[in-house]
C-alpha positions as CSV (number, residue, x, y, z in Angstrom):
1,M,19.2,-3.4,-112.1
2,Q,20.9,0.0,-111.9
3,E,17.5,1.8,-111.8
4,K,16.2,-0.5,-109.1
5,L,19.3,0.2,-107.0
6,K,19.0,4.0,-107.5
7,E,15.3,3.8,-106.4
8,L,16.3,1.8,-103.3
9,V,19.1,4.3,-102.4
10,L,16.7,7.2,-102.8
11,K,13.9,5.4,-100.9
12,V,16.2,4.6,-97.9
13,L,16.7,8.3,-97.5
14,T,13.0,9.0,-97.0
15,T,11.4,5.8,-95.7
16,D,12.2,2.4,-94.2
17,L,12.9,-0.5,-96.5
18,N,11.3,-3.9,-96.2
19,E,13.5,-6.9,-95.6
20,E,13.6,-8.0,-99.2
21,E,14.7,-4.5,-100.4
22,Q,17.2,-4.1,-97.6
23,G,18.7,-7.5,-98.5
24,L,19.0,-6.6,-102.1
25,L,20.6,-3.3,-101.3
26,E,23.1,-4.9,-99.0
27,R,24.1,-7.6,-101.5
28,E,24.5,-5.2,-104.4
29,V,25.9,-2.1,-102.8
30,V,27.8,-3.1,-99.6
31,P,31.1,-4.9,-100.5
32,A,31.8,-8.2,-98.8
33,Y,35.3,-8.5,-97.5
34,S,36.8,-11.8,-96.6
35,F,40.3,-12.9,-95.7
36,S,42.1,-16.1,-96.6
37,N,42.8,-18.8,-94.1
38,G,45.8,-18.1,-92.0
39,F,45.6,-14.3,-92.6
40,R,45.5,-13.6,-88.9
41,D,48.5,-15.8,-88.2
42,S,50.6,-14.3,-91.0
43,V,49.9,-10.8,-89.8
44,M,50.7,-11.6,-86.2
45,E,53.9,-13.4,-87.3
46,R,55.1,-10.3,-89.2
47,I,54.3,-8.1,-86.2
48,N,56.2,-10.3,-83.9
49,N,59.2,-10.7,-86.2
50,G,59.3,-7.0,-87.2
51,T,61.9,-4.5,-86.0
52,V,61.3,-1.1,-84.7
53,S,62.9,1.7,-86.8
54,L,62.8,5.2,-85.5
55,G,63.5,6.7,-88.8
56,L,66.3,8.9,-87.3
57,R,69.0,9.4,-89.9
58,P,72.4,10.4,-88.7
59,D,72.0,13.8,-90.4
60,F,68.8,14.4,-88.5
61,L,70.6,15.5,-85.3
62,R,72.9,17.7,-87.3
63,S,70.1,19.4,-89.0
64,F,68.3,19.8,-85.7
65,N,71.3,21.5,-84.2
66,E,71.5,23.9,-87.2
67,I,67.8,24.8,-86.8
68,F,68.2,25.3,-83.1
69,R,71.2,27.6,-83.7
70,R,69.3,29.7,-86.2
71,V,66.3,30.1,-83.8
72,A,68.5,30.8,-80.8
73,V,70.5,33.5,-82.7
74,T,67.3,35.1,-84.0
75,G,65.8,35.1,-80.5
76,V,68.9,36.7,-78.9
77,A,68.9,39.3,-81.7
78,A,65.3,40.1,-81.0
79,I,66.0,40.4,-77.2
80,V,68.9,42.8,-77.9
81,V,66.7,44.9,-80.2
82,L,64.0,45.1,-77.6
83,I,66.4,46.2,-74.9
84,V,67.9,48.9,-77.1
85,I,64.3,50.2,-77.9
86,M,63.5,50.3,-74.2
87,F,66.7,52.1,-73.4
88,V,66.0,54.7,-76.1
89,S,62.3,55.2,-75.1
90,Q,62.9,55.2,-71.3
91,G,66.4,56.6,-71.1
92,S,67.8,53.9,-68.8
93,I,67.9,50.1,-68.3
94,S,66.6,49.1,-64.9
95,Y,64.4,46.3,-63.6
96,D,61.4,48.6,-63.7
97,T,62.1,49.3,-67.4
98,L,62.5,45.6,-68.2
99,L,59.3,44.8,-66.4
100,G,57.4,47.7,-68.1
101,I,56.8,49.6,-64.9
102,D,56.7,53.3,-65.5
103,A,57.6,55.8,-62.7
104,T,54.9,58.2,-63.9
105,I,52.2,55.6,-63.2
106,D,53.4,55.0,-59.6
107,D,52.7,58.5,-58.4
108,P,48.9,58.6,-59.2
109,L,48.5,55.1,-57.8
110,I,50.2,56.1,-54.5
111,S,48.1,59.2,-54.3
112,L,44.9,57.2,-54.8
113,L,45.9,54.8,-52.0
114,V,46.8,57.6,-49.6
115,E,43.5,59.5,-50.2
116,K,41.3,56.6,-49.1
C-alpha cells in the first residue's frame, strides 16, 4: 500500500490522476477532521463567558519607566556630546552651527546668485 501511495504522490506531480486514484490518495493521505456534537456551542460559550486580561502586571509600568529613563538619559548625553563637538569644530554655538549651515558656503552661493 505504501508503494502505491508513493507512486500516486509522484504521479500527481507530473500528470493528472483519474477519479479512482484521486479518491484513494485523498482517503489515505488527507486526514479527515471531525468535531463532536455541541463543539460549536461549547466554544461560543467559553468565548462569551471569558474575561479579557491585558497581561499588564503592576511591575510592567515600573519597568517601562526605568527603561524610558535610561533611554532619555542616553539621548540627552548624546545631544550634549554633539553640541560640544560642534562647538569645538565651529568655534561657537549659534543657530547656523546647530543647523549645520557653514558661513564659508554662503559666500560662494551669494556670488553665484549675483553673477546671473
